[in-house]
NUSEPA-294181 format. One record per residue (C-alpha): residue in three letters; x negated, y, z negated; chain; residue number from 1. Coordinates in steps of 0.05 Angstrom, whole numbers, plus 5000, padded with zeros to 4 digits. Example, Ala and Ser with C-alpha at 12.3 -4.5 7.8 and 13.67 -1.06 7.14 Angstrom:
<sites>
<site><residu>ALA</residu><X>4754</X><Y>4910</Y><Z>4844</Z><chaine>A</chaine><num>1</num></site>
<site><residu>SER</residu><X>4727</X><Y>4979</Y><Z>4857</Z><chaine>A</chaine><num>2</num></site>
</sites>
This chain:
<sites>
<site><residu>UNK</residu><X>7023</X><Y>7519</Y><Z>8061</Z><chaine>A</chaine><num>1</num></site>
<site><residu>UNK</residu><X>7086</X><Y>7522</Y><Z>8104</Z><chaine>A</chaine><num>2</num></site>
<site><residu>UNK</residu><X>7128</X><Y>7517</Y><Z>8040</Z><chaine>A</chaine><num>3</num></site>
<site><residu>UNK</residu><X>7091</X><Y>7577</Y><Z>8010</Z><chaine>A</chaine><num>4</num></site>
<site><residu>UNK</residu><X>7102</X><Y>7619</Y><Z>8073</Z><chaine>A</chaine><num>5</num></site>
<site><residu>UNK</residu><X>7176</X><Y>7601</Y><Z>8073</Z><chaine>A</chaine><num>6</num></site>
<site><residu>UNK</residu><X>7184</X><Y>7622</Y><Z>8001</Z><chaine>A</chaine><num>7</num></site>
<site><residu>UNK</residu><X>7147</X><Y>7687</Y><Z>8016</Z><chaine>A</chaine><num>8</num></site>
<site><residu>UNK</residu><X>7193</X><Y>7701</Y><Z>8075</Z><chaine>A</chaine><num>9</num></site>
<site><residu>UNK</residu><X>7255</X><Y>7688</Y><Z>8032</Z><chaine>A</chaine><num>10</num></site>
<site><residu>UNK</residu><X>7228</X><Y>7736</Y><Z>7979</Z><chaine>A</chaine><num>11</num></site>
<site><residu>UNK</residu><X>7215</X><Y>7790</Y><Z>8032</Z><chaine>A</chaine><num>12</num></site>
<site><residu>UNK</residu><X>7285</X><Y>7781</Y><Z>8061</Z><chaine>A</chaine><num>13</num></site>
<site><residu>UNK</residu><X>7315</X><Y>7788</Y><Z>7992</Z><chaine>A</chaine><num>14</num></site>
<site><residu>UNK</residu><X>7275</X><Y>7851</Y><Z>7979</Z><chaine>A</chaine><num>15</num></site>
<site><residu>UNK</residu><X>7295</X><Y>7881</Y><Z>8046</Z><chaine>A</chaine><num>16</num></site>
<site><residu>UNK</residu><X>7369</X><Y>7866</Y><Z>8032</Z><chaine>A</chaine><num>17</num></site>
<site><residu>UNK</residu><X>7364</X><Y>7900</Y><Z>7964</Z><chaine>A</chaine><num>18</num></site>
<site><residu>UNK</residu><X>7328</X><Y>7959</Y><Z>7995</Z><chaine>A</chaine><num>19</num></site>
<site><residu>UNK</residu><X>7383</X><Y>7965</Y><Z>8047</Z><chaine>A</chaine><num>20</num></site>
<site><residu>UNK</residu><X>7434</X><Y>7966</Y><Z>7991</Z><chaine>A</chaine><num>21</num></site>
<site><residu>UNK</residu><X>7397</X><Y>8021</Y><Z>7955</Z><chaine>A</chaine><num>22</num></site>
<site><residu>UNK</residu><X>7390</X><Y>8062</Y><Z>8019</Z><chaine>A</chaine><num>23</num></site>
<site><residu>UNK</residu><X>7465</X><Y>8057</Y><Z>8031</Z><chaine>A</chaine><num>24</num></site>
<site><residu>UNK</residu><X>7474</X><Y>8103</Y><Z>7971</Z><chaine>A</chaine><num>25</num></site>
<site><residu>UNK</residu><X>7431</X><Y>8157</Y><Z>8002</Z><chaine>A</chaine><num>26</num></site>
<site><residu>UNK</residu><X>7483</X><Y>8189</Y><Z>8048</Z><chaine>A</chaine><num>27</num></site>
<site><residu>UNK</residu><X>7469</X><Y>8255</Y><Z>8082</Z><chaine>A</chaine><num>28</num></site>
<site><residu>UNK</residu><X>7527</X><Y>8299</Y><Z>8106</Z><chaine>A</chaine><num>29</num></site>
<site><residu>UNK</residu><X>7520</X><Y>8317</Y><Z>8180</Z><chaine>A</chaine><num>30</num></site>
<site><residu>UNK</residu><X>7536</X><Y>8389</Y><Z>8201</Z><chaine>A</chaine><num>31</num></site>
<site><residu>UNK</residu><X>7600</X><Y>8396</Y><Z>8242</Z><chaine>A</chaine><num>32</num></site>
<site><residu>UNK</residu><X>7622</X><Y>8325</Y><Z>8224</Z><chaine>A</chaine><num>33</num></site>
<site><residu>UNK</residu><X>7682</X><Y>8309</Y><Z>8181</Z><chaine>A</chaine><num>34</num></site>
<site><residu>UNK</residu><X>7664</X><Y>8301</Y><Z>8107</Z><chaine>A</chaine><num>35</num></site>
<site><residu>UNK</residu><X>7674</X><Y>8225</Y><Z>8109</Z><chaine>A</chaine><num>36</num></site>
<site><residu>UNK</residu><X>7620</X><Y>8218</Y><Z>8164</Z><chaine>A</chaine><num>37</num></site>
<site><residu>UNK</residu><X>7554</X><Y>8213</Y><Z>8127</Z><chaine>A</chaine><num>38</num></site>
<site><residu>UNK</residu><X>7487</X><Y>8190</Y><Z>8154</Z><chaine>A</chaine><num>39</num></site>
<site><residu>UNK</residu><X>7450</X><Y>8134</Y><Z>8120</Z><chaine>A</chaine><num>40</num></site>
<site><residu>UNK</residu><X>7389</X><Y>8093</Y><Z>8140</Z><chaine>A</chaine><num>41</num></site>
<site><residu>UNK</residu><X>7410</X><Y>8029</Y><Z>8105</Z><chaine>A</chaine><num>42</num></site>
<site><residu>UNK</residu><X>7398</X><Y>7988</Y><Z>8169</Z><chaine>A</chaine><num>43</num></site>
<site><residu>UNK</residu><X>7324</X><Y>8006</Y><Z>8170</Z><chaine>A</chaine><num>44</num></site>
<site><residu>UNK</residu><X>7306</X><Y>7945</Y><Z>8127</Z><chaine>A</chaine><num>45</num></site>
<site><residu>UNK</residu><X>7346</X><Y>7901</Y><Z>8175</Z><chaine>A</chaine><num>46</num></site>
<site><residu>UNK</residu><X>7305</X><Y>7928</Y><Z>8234</Z><chaine>A</chaine><num>47</num></site>
<site><residu>UNK</residu><X>7240</X><Y>7917</Y><Z>8195</Z><chaine>A</chaine><num>48</num></site>
<site><residu>UNK</residu><X>7265</X><Y>7846</Y><Z>8181</Z><chaine>A</chaine><num>49</num></site>
<site><residu>UNK</residu><X>7279</X><Y>7837</Y><Z>8255</Z><chaine>A</chaine><num>50</num></site>
<site><residu>UNK</residu><X>7208</X><Y>7856</Y><Z>8273</Z><chaine>A</chaine><num>51</num></site>
<site><residu>UNK</residu><X>7178</X><Y>7815</Y><Z>8217</Z><chaine>A</chaine><num>52</num></site>
<site><residu>UNK</residu><X>7221</X><Y>7753</Y><Z>8215</Z><chaine>A</chaine><num>53</num></site>
<site><residu>UNK</residu><X>7266</X><Y>7752</Y><Z>8276</Z><chaine>A</chaine><num>54</num></site>
<site><residu>UNK</residu><X>7339</X><Y>7761</Y><Z>8292</Z><chaine>A</chaine><num>55</num></site>
<site><residu>UNK</residu><X>7371</X><Y>7710</Y><Z>8245</Z><chaine>A</chaine><num>56</num></site>
<site><residu>UNK</residu><X>7335</X><Y>7739</Y><Z>8185</Z><chaine>A</chaine><num>57</num></site>
<site><residu>UNK</residu><X>7353</X><Y>7810</Y><Z>8203</Z><chaine>A</chaine><num>58</num></site>
<site><residu>UNK</residu><X>7427</X><Y>7791</Y><Z>8210</Z><chaine>A</chaine><num>59</num></site>
<site><residu>UNK</residu><X>7422</X><Y>7758</Y><Z>8141</Z><chaine>A</chaine><num>60</num></site>
<site><residu>UNK</residu><X>7392</X><Y>7821</Y><Z>8111</Z><chaine>A</chaine><num>61</num></site>
<site><residu>UNK</residu><X>7449</X><Y>7864</Y><Z>8139</Z><chaine>A</chaine><num>62</num></site>
<site><residu>UNK</residu><X>7502</X><Y>7813</Y><Z>8118</Z><chaine>A</chaine><num>63</num></site>
<site><residu>UNK</residu><X>7475</X><Y>7809</Y><Z>8046</Z><chaine>A</chaine><num>64</num></site>
<site><residu>UNK</residu><X>7471</X><Y>7885</Y><Z>8041</Z><chaine>A</chaine><num>65</num></site>
<site><residu>UNK</residu><X>7544</X><Y>7892</Y><Z>8063</Z><chaine>A</chaine><num>66</num></site>
<site><residu>UNK</residu><X>7568</X><Y>7835</Y><Z>8019</Z><chaine>A</chaine><num>67</num></site>
<site><residu>UNK</residu><X>7536</X><Y>7868</Y><Z>7958</Z><chaine>A</chaine><num>68</num></site>
<site><residu>UNK</residu><X>7565</X><Y>7935</Y><Z>7979</Z><chaine>A</chaine><num>69</num></site>
<site><residu>UNK</residu><X>7633</X><Y>7902</Y><Z>7984</Z><chaine>A</chaine><num>70</num></site>
<site><residu>UNK</residu><X>7635</X><Y>7895</Y><Z>7908</Z><chaine>A</chaine><num>71</num></site>
<site><residu>UNK</residu><X>7638</X><Y>7971</Y><Z>7901</Z><chaine>A</chaine><num>72</num></site>
<site><residu>UNK</residu><X>7675</X><Y>7986</Y><Z>7965</Z><chaine>A</chaine><num>73</num></site>
<site><residu>UNK</residu><X>7726</X><Y>8042</Y><Z>7967</Z><chaine>A</chaine><num>74</num></site>
<site><residu>UNK</residu><X>7747</X><Y>8023</Y><Z>8038</Z><chaine>A</chaine><num>75</num></site>
<site><residu>UNK</residu><X>7779</X><Y>7955</Y><Z>8020</Z><chaine>A</chaine><num>76</num></site>
<site><residu>UNK</residu><X>7722</X><Y>7922</Y><Z>8059</Z><chaine>A</chaine><num>77</num></site>
<site><residu>UNK</residu><X>7740</X><Y>7956</Y><Z>8124</Z><chaine>A</chaine><num>78</num></site>
<site><residu>UNK</residu><X>7678</X><Y>8000</Y><Z>8124</Z><chaine>A</chaine><num>79</num></site>
<site><residu>UNK</residu><X>7632</X><Y>7942</Y><Z>8106</Z><chaine>A</chaine><num>80</num></site>
<site><residu>UNK</residu><X>7659</X><Y>7897</Y><Z>8161</Z><chaine>A</chaine><num>81</num></site>
<site><residu>UNK</residu><X>7653</X><Y>7952</Y><Z>8213</Z><chaine>A</chaine><num>82</num></site>
<site><residu>UNK</residu><X>7584</X><Y>7972</Y><Z>8187</Z><chaine>A</chaine><num>83</num></site>
<site><residu>UNK</residu><X>7561</X><Y>7899</Y><Z>8195</Z><chaine>A</chaine><num>84</num></site>
<site><residu>UNK</residu><X>7589</X><Y>7894</Y><Z>8266</Z><chaine>A</chaine><num>85</num></site>
<site><residu>UNK</residu><X>7557</X><Y>7960</Y><Z>8287</Z><chaine>A</chaine><num>86</num></site>
<site><residu>UNK</residu><X>7491</X><Y>7939</Y><Z>8254</Z><chaine>A</chaine><num>87</num></site>
<site><residu>UNK</residu><X>7496</X><Y>7871</Y><Z>8289</Z><chaine>A</chaine><num>88</num></site>
<site><residu>UNK</residu><X>7503</X><Y>7906</Y><Z>8357</Z><chaine>A</chaine><num>89</num></site>
<site><residu>UNK</residu><X>7442</X><Y>7950</Y><Z>8341</Z><chaine>A</chaine><num>90</num></site>
<site><residu>UNK</residu><X>7400</X><Y>7890</Y><Z>8322</Z><chaine>A</chaine><num>91</num></site>
<site><residu>UNK</residu><X>7423</X><Y>7850</Y><Z>8383</Z><chaine>A</chaine><num>92</num></site>
<site><residu>UNK</residu><X>7410</X><Y>7909</Y><Z>8430</Z><chaine>A</chaine><num>93</num></site>
<site><residu>UNK</residu><X>7340</X><Y>7918</Y><Z>8401</Z><chaine>A</chaine><num>94</num></site>
<site><residu>UNK</residu><X>7324</X><Y>7843</Y><Z>8403</Z><chaine>A</chaine><num>95</num></site>
<site><residu>UNK</residu><X>7349</X><Y>7832</Y><Z>8474</Z><chaine>A</chaine><num>96</num></site>
<site><residu>UNK</residu><X>7311</X><Y>7892</Y><Z>8501</Z><chaine>A</chaine><num>97</num></site>
<site><residu>UNK</residu><X>7247</X><Y>7871</Y><Z>8465</Z><chaine>A</chaine><num>98</num></site>
<site><residu>UNK</residu><X>7251</X><Y>7803</Y><Z>8498</Z><chaine>A</chaine><num>99</num></site>
<site><residu>UNK</residu><X>7244</X><Y>7837</Y><Z>8566</Z><chaine>A</chaine><num>100</num></site>
<site><residu>UNK</residu><X>7176</X><Y>7864</Y><Z>8545</Z><chaine>A</chaine><num>101</num></site>
<site><residu>UNK</residu><X>7199</X><Y>7936</Y><Z>8543</Z><chaine>A</chaine><num>102</num></site>
<site><residu>UNK</residu><X>7196</X><Y>7942</Y><Z>8468</Z><chaine>A</chaine><num>103</num></site>
<site><residu>UNK</residu><X>7191</X><Y>8018</Y><Z>8471</Z><chaine>A</chaine><num>104</num></site>
<site><residu>UNK</residu><X>7261</X><Y>8021</Y><Z>8500</Z><chaine>A</chaine><num>105</num></site>
<site><residu>UNK</residu><X>7288</X><Y>7974</Y><Z>8447</Z><chaine>A</chaine><num>106</num></site>
<site><residu>UNK</residu><X>7310</X><Y>8031</Y><Z>8403</Z><chaine>A</chaine><num>107</num></site>
<site><residu>UNK</residu><X>7346</X><Y>8066</Y><Z>8460</Z><chaine>A</chaine><num>108</num></site>
<site><residu>UNK</residu><X>7382</X><Y>8002</Y><Z>8479</Z><chaine>A</chaine><num>109</num></site>
<site><residu>UNK</residu><X>7399</X><Y>7990</Y><Z>8406</Z><chaine>A</chaine><num>110</num></site>
<site><residu>UNK</residu><X>7428</X><Y>8061</Y><Z>8396</Z><chaine>A</chaine><num>111</num></site>
<site><residu>UNK</residu><X>7470</X><Y>8055</Y><Z>8460</Z><chaine>A</chaine><num>112</num></site>
<site><residu>UNK</residu><X>7495</X><Y>7986</Y><Z>8439</Z><chaine>A</chaine><num>113</num></site>
<site><residu>UNK</residu><X>7512</X><Y>8012</Y><Z>8369</Z><chaine>A</chaine><num>114</num></site>
<site><residu>UNK</residu><X>7549</X><Y>8072</Y><Z>8398</Z><chaine>A</chaine><num>115</num></site>
<site><residu>UNK</residu><X>7589</X><Y>8030</Y><Z>8447</Z><chaine>A</chaine><num>116</num></site>
<site><residu>UNK</residu><X>7609</X><Y>7982</Y><Z>8391</Z><chaine>A</chaine><num>117</num></site>
<site><residu>UNK</residu><X>7628</X><Y>8040</Y><Z>8345</Z><chaine>A</chaine><num>118</num></site>
<site><residu>UNK</residu><X>7673</X><Y>8070</Y><Z>8399</Z><chaine>A</chaine><num>119</num></site>
<site><residu>UNK</residu><X>7708</X><Y>8004</Y><Z>8411</Z><chaine>A</chaine><num>120</num></site>
<site><residu>UNK</residu><X>7716</X><Y>7988</Y><Z>8337</Z><chaine>A</chaine><num>121</num></site>
<site><residu>UNK</residu><X>7742</X><Y>8058</Y><Z>8321</Z><chaine>A</chaine><num>122</num></site>
<site><residu>UNK</residu><X>7795</X><Y>8056</Y><Z>8376</Z><chaine>A</chaine><num>123</num></site>
<site><residu>UNK</residu><X>7816</X><Y>7983</Y><Z>8368</Z><chaine>A</chaine><num>124</num></site>
<site><residu>UNK</residu><X>7806</X><Y>7968</Y><Z>8294</Z><chaine>A</chaine><num>125</num></site>
<site><residu>UNK</residu><X>7778</X><Y>8020</Y><Z>8247</Z><chaine>A</chaine><num>126</num></site>
<site><residu>UNK</residu><X>7825</X><Y>8079</Y><Z>8257</Z><chaine>A</chaine><num>127</num></site>
<site><residu>UNK</residu><X>7889</X><Y>8037</Y><Z>8258</Z><chaine>A</chaine><num>128</num></site>
<site><residu>UNK</residu><X>7867</X><Y>7999</Y><Z>8195</Z><chaine>A</chaine><num>129</num></site>
<site><residu>UNK</residu><X>7849</X><Y>8063</Y><Z>8158</Z><chaine>A</chaine><num>130</num></site>
<site><residu>UNK</residu><X>7915</X><Y>8094</Y><Z>8178</Z><chaine>A</chaine><num>131</num></site>
<site><residu>UNK</residu><X>7953</X><Y>8034</Y><Z>8152</Z><chaine>A</chaine><num>132</num></site>
<site><residu>UNK</residu><X>7912</X><Y>8019</Y><Z>8089</Z><chaine>A</chaine><num>133</num></site>
<site><residu>UNK</residu><X>7904</X><Y>8090</Y><Z>8065</Z><chaine>A</chaine><num>134</num></site>
<site><residu>UNK</residu><X>7967</X><Y>8121</Y><Z>8094</Z><chaine>A</chaine><num>135</num></site>
<site><residu>UNK</residu><X>7927</X><Y>8173</Y><Z>8132</Z><chaine>A</chaine><num>136</num></site>
<site><residu>UNK</residu><X>7953</X><Y>8198</Y><Z>8198</Z><chaine>A</chaine><num>137</num></site>
<site><residu>UNK</residu><X>7916</X><Y>8211</Y><Z>8262</Z><chaine>A</chaine><num>138</num></site>
<site><residu>UNK</residu><X>7933</X><Y>8285</Y><Z>8253</Z><chaine>A</chaine><num>139</num></site>
<site><residu>UNK</residu><X>7901</X><Y>8286</Y><Z>8184</Z><chaine>A</chaine><num>140</num></site>
<site><residu>UNK</residu><X>7837</X><Y>8256</Y><Z>8212</Z><chaine>A</chaine><num>141</num></site>
<site><residu>UNK</residu><X>7837</X><Y>8308</Y><Z>8267</Z><chaine>A</chaine><num>142</num></site>
<site><residu>UNK</residu><X>7850</X><Y>8364</Y><Z>8216</Z><chaine>A</chaine><num>143</num></site>
<site><residu>UNK</residu><X>7790</X><Y>8342</Y><Z>8174</Z><chaine>A</chaine><num>144</num></site>
<site><residu>UNK</residu><X>7748</X><Y>8341</Y><Z>8237</Z><chaine>A</chaine><num>145</num></site>
<site><residu>UNK</residu><X>7771</X><Y>8411</Y><Z>8258</Z><chaine>A</chaine><num>146</num></site>
<site><residu>UNK</residu><X>7756</X><Y>8436</Y><Z>8188</Z><chaine>A</chaine><num>147</num></site>
<site><residu>UNK</residu><X>7684</X><Y>8414</Y><Z>8201</Z><chaine>A</chaine><num>148</num></site>
<site><residu>UNK</residu><X>7681</X><Y>8459</Y><Z>8262</Z><chaine>A</chaine><num>149</num></site>
<site><residu>UNK</residu><X>7695</X><Y>8412</Y><Z>8320</Z><chaine>A</chaine><num>150</num></site>
<site><residu>UNK</residu><X>7751</X><Y>8429</Y><Z>8368</Z><chaine>A</chaine><num>151</num></site>
<site><residu>UNK</residu><X>7788</X><Y>8363</Y><Z>8372</Z><chaine>A</chaine><num>152</num></site>
<site><residu>UNK</residu><X>7860</X><Y>8358</Y><Z>8395</Z><chaine>A</chaine><num>153</num></site>
<site><residu>UNK</residu><X>7869</X><Y>8283</Y><Z>8401</Z><chaine>A</chaine><num>154</num></site>
<site><residu>UNK</residu><X>7836</X><Y>8217</Y><Z>8382</Z><chaine>A</chaine><num>155</num></site>
<site><residu>UNK</residu><X>7796</X><Y>8214</Y><Z>8446</Z><chaine>A</chaine><num>156</num></site>
<site><residu>UNK</residu><X>7765</X><Y>8282</Y><Z>8430</Z><chaine>A</chaine><num>157</num></site>
<site><residu>UNK</residu><X>7749</X><Y>8253</Y><Z>8362</Z><chaine>A</chaine><num>158</num></site>
<site><residu>UNK</residu><X>7714</X><Y>8193</Y><Z>8394</Z><chaine>A</chaine><num>159</num></site>
<site><residu>UNK</residu><X>7676</X><Y>8238</Y><Z>8443</Z><chaine>A</chaine><num>160</num></site>
<site><residu>UNK</residu><X>7656</X><Y>8294</Y><Z>8394</Z><chaine>A</chaine><num>161</num></site>
<site><residu>UNK</residu><X>7648</X><Y>8254</Y><Z>8329</Z><chaine>A</chaine><num>162</num></site>
<site><residu>UNK</residu><X>7637</X><Y>8179</Y><Z>8339</Z><chaine>A</chaine><num>163</num></site>
<site><residu>UNK</residu><X>7591</X><Y>8182</Y><Z>8400</Z><chaine>A</chaine><num>164</num></site>
<site><residu>UNK</residu><X>7543</X><Y>8237</Y><Z>8376</Z><chaine>A</chaine><num>165</num></site>
<site><residu>UNK</residu><X>7543</X><Y>8211</Y><Z>8304</Z><chaine>A</chaine><num>166</num></site>
<site><residu>UNK</residu><X>7523</X><Y>8141</Y><Z>8325</Z><chaine>A</chaine><num>167</num></site>
<site><residu>UNK</residu><X>7471</X><Y>8165</Y><Z>8375</Z><chaine>A</chaine><num>168</num></site>
<site><residu>UNK</residu><X>7441</X><Y>8207</Y><Z>8319</Z><chaine>A</chaine><num>169</num></site>
<site><residu>UNK</residu><X>7444</X><Y>8150</Y><Z>8270</Z><chaine>A</chaine><num>170</num></site>
<site><residu>UNK</residu><X>7413</X><Y>8102</Y><Z>8320</Z><chaine>A</chaine><num>171</num></site>
<site><residu>UNK</residu><X>7357</X><Y>8151</Y><Z>8334</Z><chaine>A</chaine><num>172</num></site>
<site><residu>UNK</residu><X>7343</X><Y>8163</Y><Z>8260</Z><chaine>A</chaine><num>173</num></site>
<site><residu>UNK</residu><X>7342</X><Y>8088</Y><Z>8245</Z><chaine>A</chaine><num>174</num></site>
<site><residu>UNK</residu><X>7297</X><Y>8075</Y><Z>8305</Z><chaine>A</chaine><num>175</num></site>
<site><residu>UNK</residu><X>7247</X><Y>8130</Y><Z>8289</Z><chaine>A</chaine><num>176</num></site>
<site><residu>UNK</residu><X>7245</X><Y>8112</Y><Z>8215</Z><chaine>A</chaine><num>177</num></site>
<site><residu>UNK</residu><X>7237</X><Y>8038</Y><Z>8229</Z><chaine>A</chaine><num>178</num></site>
<site><residu>UNK</residu><X>7183</X><Y>8050</Y><Z>8281</Z><chaine>A</chaine><num>179</num></site>
<site><residu>UNK</residu><X>7143</X><Y>8095</Y><Z>8235</Z><chaine>A</chaine><num>180</num></site>
<site><residu>UNK</residu><X>7149</X><Y>8048</Y><Z>8175</Z><chaine>A</chaine><num>181</num></site>
<site><residu>UNK</residu><X>7130</X><Y>7988</Y><Z>8217</Z><chaine>A</chaine><num>182</num></site>
<site><residu>UNK</residu><X>7071</X><Y>8024</Y><Z>8248</Z><chaine>A</chaine><num>183</num></site>
<site><residu>UNK</residu><X>7043</X><Y>8041</Y><Z>8179</Z><chaine>A</chaine><num>184</num></site>
<site><residu>UNK</residu><X>7066</X><Y>7981</Y><Z>8139</Z><chaine>A</chaine><num>185</num></site>
<site><residu>UNK</residu><X>7069</X><Y>7919</Y><Z>8183</Z><chaine>A</chaine><num>186</num></site>
<site><residu>UNK</residu><X>7004</X><Y>7893</Y><Z>8153</Z><chaine>A</chaine><num>187</num></site>
<site><residu>UNK</residu><X>7043</X><Y>7881</Y><Z>8088</Z><chaine>A</chaine><num>188</num></site>
<site><residu>UNK</residu><X>7080</X><Y>7825</Y><Z>8124</Z><chaine>A</chaine><num>189</num></site>
<site><residu>UNK</residu><X>7017</X><Y>7787</Y><Z>8142</Z><chaine>A</chaine><num>190</num></site>
<site><residu>UNK</residu><X>7027</X><Y>7712</Y><Z>8138</Z><chaine>A</chaine><num>191</num></site>
<site><residu>UNK</residu><X>7102</X><Y>7721</Y><Z>8137</Z><chaine>A</chaine><num>192</num></site>
<site><residu>UNK</residu><X>7122</X><Y>7662</Y><Z>8181</Z><chaine>A</chaine><num>193</num></site>
</sites>
């Protein structure tokens, strides 16, 4: 019986990873954001996996999704690595808060954790790597952002007016979507572990 449940869990994890990959193609432009900042909900399956199977499985779902996406990457893997790290911070934030018994605040903690990680990664890793790999200057990034309608004059304005609100929005959308799907579909995971 335990063997059957384990195989079932592996199948669910594979399906959730594939669903995450499919959702990564459904990108929505966000008003006032630069054209390269698009919203997707590809981490929703990872959050569902977190609720159904626990933290290790949810990390695996996100890792598999990003590894598959790496095969068609236009970012030389930079975007996928950063996406995985930001997703990891979201999942860890949610998991740690849920352990305290305040599960309702798990999504808030997850969004804050994701946003903080995105800020650090953009300043320390992402922007310098993109500038080097794609020969794009800081001024070009700022010009694209200003063209979207945001008054940014330096990279810290970019972080404050683009990275922070975008990740808070993304965290909220992932949280709301995951919560609604779990509320109406968790019975499908009966006997999962």
